[in-house]
N, C-alpha and C positions, 0 to 999 in steps of 0.2 A: 199765469200763462193762459192765453186764450185757447180754448179747445177748437181744433179744426171743424169747419162745417161738415156735417155728415154728407155722404154721397147720396144724391137725390134720385130715387128710383121710380119709374112709372111701369106698371104691370098691365100688359095688354093680353087678354085671353077671354074667349067667349064663355068659358065655364066659370060660374061663380065659385064652385068648389076649388078649382085650381087657383083662382085668384086669392081665395082665402088661404090655401096651403102655402103659396109662395109668400104671401104677407106674413103668415105665422112663422115661416122658416127664417125670416129676417128680423123678427121682433127683438131678439136678444143681441143683435149686432149694433153696438153703439155708433159705429162709423158708417152705417147704412140706414136710410129712412125712406120708407115707401110713401111718397107724397100723393100718389093717386093710382087708381086702377081704371081700366077701360074694357068694355065688353066687345068693342069692334073698332076697326081703324078710323071710322068717322069720329067717334067720341075720343079716341086716342089723339087724333090731329088737333082737336080743340084743346085738349089737356096738355099737349106738347107746347102750344102757344101760351096757355095760361100758367102752367106750373114750372116750365123751363127745367125738366129733369136733366140730370147728368148722364143717365143711362137708362135704357128701356129694355124690358123682356118682351118678347113678341112670339105669339103662336103663329102657326102657318095656316091651319084650317080655321077660318072664321067666316061668319056671315057677312053679306054685303060687299065686302072686299077681302080677298085672301091676303094673308100676311106677306107673301112674297111681292105682290104687287105694291102693297103699302110700304114695305121696306125700300123698294126702288124709288118710290116717290120721296121718302124721307131722305134717302142718300142724295137725291138730286137737289131738293130744296132746302133741307135742314139737316145736313149730315151730323150724325151723333153715334155713339156707341150703342150697339144693339146686341143682345144676347137672345139667341133663338131657343125657344123651349118647345119641342116637337114630339110627336108620337113616335112609337117604336116600329111601326110598320115600314115596309119597304118604300112605299110612296112618301111617307113622312121623312125618311132618311134622305132620299133623293131630293126633296124640297128643301130640307135643312142645308144640304151641301150647296144647292143652288143659291140659298140665302147667303152662305159664306162667300160665295163667288160674287154676289151682288153688294157685299160690303159689311155684313154681320161679322162680329169678331169672335164669337163663341157660340157654341151649341150644347144644349143639355137635353136629356130625355125627360119627357113630361112625367111628373109624379102620377102614381096610379091611385093614390088615396091618401087620407089623413095619416095612416101609419107610416108613410114614406117621408114624412117631414124631418125626422131625425137624420136620415141618410142624406137628405137633400140640403140641410141647412149649411153645412161647412162648404160643400161643393158650390152651391149657388152663391154664397157670399163671396168666395174666392173668385168665382168667374166674374162677378159684378165688379169687384175691386180691380181685377185685371182689365176689364172693359173700360172702366173709368180713366185708365191711364193712356188710353188710345188717343192719339192726336191726329193720325193720318187715316184718311178714309179713301176708298176707291170704288169705282164702278168697273167691273171687268167686261170690257167689250172687245178687246183686242184679240185677234186670232192667235192660236197657240203658236209659239216659235217653231221654226223648222228644226227637227233634230239634226245634230251634227253628223257629218259623214262618218261612216265606219272607218275605223283605223285599227291598228295593233296596240293593245293596252297591256301594261304590266299586271302582274298577278296580285292585285291589291283588293282589299274589302273597303267599300265606302259605307260609312255609318252616318246617318243624318237624324238629328233630333230636333223637335220644335214643340211649341204649345200655342199660345194666343197668336192668331194670324198665320199659323203654320200650314194650314191646308193649302192656301194659295201660294205661300213661299215654296213649299215642297213641289207643288205642281210646276212652278216656274223652273225649278232646277231640273226635275226629272224630264220635262218636255224637251229639254235641250240635250239629253243623253241619247247616243245612237243605239240601234238594236242590240249591238254586241258590246255595250259598256260593261265595265267590271261589275261584280255583284253589289247590290245595294241593300242595306238593312235600314229600315225607318221606324222610329218610335215617335208618334204624334199623340198628344193628350187628346183623346176623344172617348166618348161613352161607348160601351161595348156594342151597342146596336148600330152605331154609325161607322164603325172602322171598315166593315166589309164594303158598304156603299162607297166610302172614300177610295178604297183600293180599286174598286170596279171603275169608278170615275177616272182614276189615274190611268188604268189600263187602257181606257177608251181613247185617251189623248196623248199617250206616250208611245214611242217606238219600242221601248223595252216592254217585257212582260211585267205587269204589277199585279200582285195577289196579296190577299190577307193571309198571313202566315198561319200555317198549321204545324202542330208539334211534329218535329222530326223532318220538316221540309228541307229540300236540298238548296244549298247556297251555290249558284252557278252564274257565270257571265250571262248578261242579257236579261237577268231577272232582279226585280226589287220586291222584297218582302216587307210587308207592313204589319207592325205588331198589332194584334186584336186588342180592342178596348178591354180594360180590366185584367189584362195578362201581361207579365213581363216577357220580353223576348231576349234571349241570350245566344250567343254564339257557342255551341257545345263542342264543335270540332271544326276542322278546316272546311267541311262541306255540309254541316248540318246545324240547324238551330233548335232550341228547346223553348218551350212555353211554360210558364208557371204562374200560380196566383199567390206568390210569396207576399210578405208585407209590403205595404206601400213605401216608397222611398221619395222624400221630398213631397209627401202627400200624394204621390202619383203612382198609378199602375195602368198602363206601362210607364216605366221610368226610363228616361234617356240615360241616366247615370248607370243603371244596371246594364243596359245594352252596351254602352261605351266601355265600361269596365271589363265586360266579357270579351269584347274585341281586342282590347289592349292585351289581356291575358293570353288569348288564343293566337293572335297573328302579329301583335306588336308593330314593328316598324312597317310591316306589309299592309298597312291600313291607312285610311284618311277619314278623319272625323270632321263633320260640319254641324255646327250648332246655330240654329236659326231663331227667329223671333219667339218670344214667349215671356210670361211673367214668372218670377220666382228664380230658383237657382238650379233647377234640375238640369243635369247635363254638364254643369261647369266642373264638378269634381271628376266626373268620368272623362271629360275631354282632357283634363290635366293628366289623368293616368295614361291616356293614349299618347300625349305628348312626351311624357316621361318614358314610355316604352318605345319611343322613336318614331311615332306616327306623325304625318302632317296633320295640322289642325287648323281649322278655319271658323271664325265667328262672323255672323252677319253684322254689319255696321248699324249705328244708331240711326242714320238718315233713312234707311229703307226698312227698318224694323217697325212692325206695328206696335210692339212692346219690346223695349230694349232690355228687359230684366235679365233673362238667362245669358244672352251673349255678353251683356255688361259684366256679369259675375265672372264668367269665363275669362274675359279680358282682364279683370281686376286680379284674378288669381294667377295670371301668366300662363293660361291654358292654351291660348290661341296664338299660333305662330303668325297668322295673317288675319287681318279684318277687312272684309270686302263688302261692297254693296251687293244686294241680291242679284241684279242683272249680270254681275261679273263672276258669280260663284261657279256656275256649271262649266263655263269655258275655262276657268282656272283649274278646276278639278280635272278636266279632261286633258288640258296641257301638261299638267304634272304627271299624269298617269300614262300618256301616250308614248309609244316607242315607234321608232322609224320602221322596223322590221323585227320579226320574231328573233329574240335573243340579243337585240341591239338596243340599248337605251337611247332615247332621244334627249334633246337638250332640255325638254320640259319635265323629264321624269325625276329630277332631283331638285332640291331647294336651291341650288346654285343659281338657277335662272331667276330666282326671286330675291336674290341677295339685296338688291338696290331698289326694290319696290317700296314706295312711300307708305303703303298701307301695312307693312310689316310691323308687328308689335315688337319693341325692343326685347332682346333676349334676357332671360332672368337666370 
């Protein structure tokens, strides 16, 4: 049996030490091959043409041309999967998020020295594998969608989970929620240093308040809480969340499974779960627990997912009651939870209105 060709990786960073650390981190991964390195975007441009890598790692701060400018040129002329490896400072975090908006599919914190190789190896390898599966690229230039008009909503909790490609998918959903939308809990796989910048970016473009969650934060209408990187977020009670550094689940912390399971246990049928793009299986088992507890559950479809791994696993397990394209998810959620007036359920507040929708997954 012929062994599959390794995923070809090009490493772009102005630091020779970082280039060596990243190369060493992948040396024992048989399915990944570092085919070249580059100290700046001009060298990288030539090596892209010469070596034809499957995926590229890219630093943001480099001489002669910054990484963000180079990324935009790559996405315009030679779209390919790019993993951003950036510094931990606030400016680096903001630039990394801008890179995700420009088409990069993953972001990692830059290693601090040779001793960090052990911690980096598994994470970097998994990010590169995930990136190599990406077939759809984008350049985000459209203005944010206008948030829906305020309405009366049922007393539900909305739980959203995502990984690869999720930062833009989550933004697409939350930007369409009105200022008084039901409470939202979000778990997105991001490094610890980037989750606050991600929440702040969402807060600047959304009608809702969006903040990085703190332990014992209040769950309330009009607020979305984003799990901090490297901490699990759980629903502790009807009005409070808790954070913990418990064991990783599906290799992740925060884990979507952990969050979904806590929502299922705490509010059951008074919740709605959404599993968006991402590689792996995190969130699928938790979404199934939500469905079994009576919650409405939605998975993003393959056509609009950057990576269809997590939603596909949820669909395979029968965890998703509905499978929807990303542009339809926010309006579908709001339709289901909207009520005509306080105390009177509207026709969109139950599953009956969706009985004949073609995107519904057959009941199991």
